[in-house]
C-alpha positions in Angstrom: 112.0 121.6 98.0 111.5 121.8 94.2 107.9 122.4 93.0 107.8 119.1 91.1 109.0 117.3 94.3 106.3 119.1 96.2 103.7 118.0 93.7 104.7 114.4 94.0 104.6 114.6 97.8 101.2 116.3 97.7 99.8 113.7 95.4 100.9 111.0 97.8 99.5 112.8 100.8 96.1 113.3 99.2 95.9 109.7 98.0 96.8 108.4 101.4 94.3 110.6 103.2 91.5 109.7 100.8 92.2 106.0 100.9 92.3 106.1 104.7 88.9 107.8 104.8 87.4 105.3 102.4 88.8 102.4 104.4 87.4 103.9 107.6 84.0 104.0 106.0 84.3 100.4 105.0 85.0 99.4 108.6 82.0 101.2 109.9 79.9 99.0 112.3 76.7 99.9 110.5 76.2 97.8 107.3 75.5 99.8 104.3 74.8 99.4 100.6 76.8 102.5 100.0 80.3 102.3 98.6 82.9 104.9 99.3 85.2 105.4 96.3 88.5 107.2 96.2 88.9 108.6 92.7 92.4 109.7 91.4 93.1 111.4 88.2 96.9 111.7 88.6 97.4 113.0 85.0 95.2 116.1 85.6 95.6 116.1 89.4 91.9 115.8 90.4 91.1 113.7 93.5 87.7 112.9 95.0 86.0 110.8 97.7 82.4 109.9 96.8 79.6 107.9 98.2 77.7 105.7 95.7 74.8 103.3 96.5 71.5 103.0 98.2 70.2 103.9 101.7 68.2 101.4 103.7 65.0 103.4 103.0 65.5 102.8 99.2 66.8 106.3 98.4 69.7 106.7 96.1 72.9 107.9 97.8 75.4 109.7 95.7 77.6 112.5 96.8 81.0 114.0 96.8 82.6 114.1 100.2 86.0 115.5 99.2 87.3 117.1 96.0 90.9 118.3 95.8 92.9 119.5 92.9 96.6 120.3 92.5 97.0 123.5 90.5 100.2 125.5 90.0 101.9 123.6 92.8 99.2 124.2 95.4 96.5 122.0 96.8 93.0 123.4 96.1 90.3 122.1 98.3 87.2 122.4 96.1 84.8 120.7 98.5 85.1 119.4 102.0 82.1 117.6 103.5 84.0 116.2 106.4 83.6 117.1 110.1 87.3 117.4 110.9 88.5 119.1 107.6 91.1 117.8 105.2 93.1 121.1 105.4 94.0 120.4 109.1 95.2 116.9 108.1 97.4 118.3 105.4 98.9 120.9 107.7 99.6 118.0 110.2 101.6 116.4 107.3 103.7 119.6 107.1 102.0 121.1 104.0 102.4 124.8 104.5 99.2 126.8 104.7 100.6 128.9 101.8 100.3 125.8 99.6 96.6 125.1 100.5 93.8 127.1 98.9 90.3 126.7 100.3 88.6 126.9 96.9 85.1 126.5 98.5 85.5 130.0 100.0 84.7 133.1 97.9 88.0 134.5 96.5 87.6 137.7 98.5 87.1 135.8 101.8 90.2 133.6 101.3 92.5 136.4 102.5 91.0 136.0 106.0 91.4 132.2 106.3 95.1 131.9 107.0 95.5 129.8 103.9 96.6 130.7 100.4 94.4 133.0 98.4 95.1 131.5 95.0 
């Protein structure tokens, strides 16, 4: 598969996964004043899932749950605050581990993850 074709496929996978997670949060049985936003910058290939709103106790709720980038034809997972891990979902979609960089790990430690180093 050509690199540009991979990039288009990876964009679609990331967007689908983030939208599904945002939708799952909306359907949560617990009412909340927190919105889950899927943010896509397709021109620069930055993708985030963030929580924005207020908790019931009056505290502000803002935080990045997922942050992924596409750089040099690879998916960089910059932050993953999920229990099940977005990397495993990408692998299930047939993205090779050699095309996934766990950017939240120290560059030296990446060699031991089974995923791409850079």
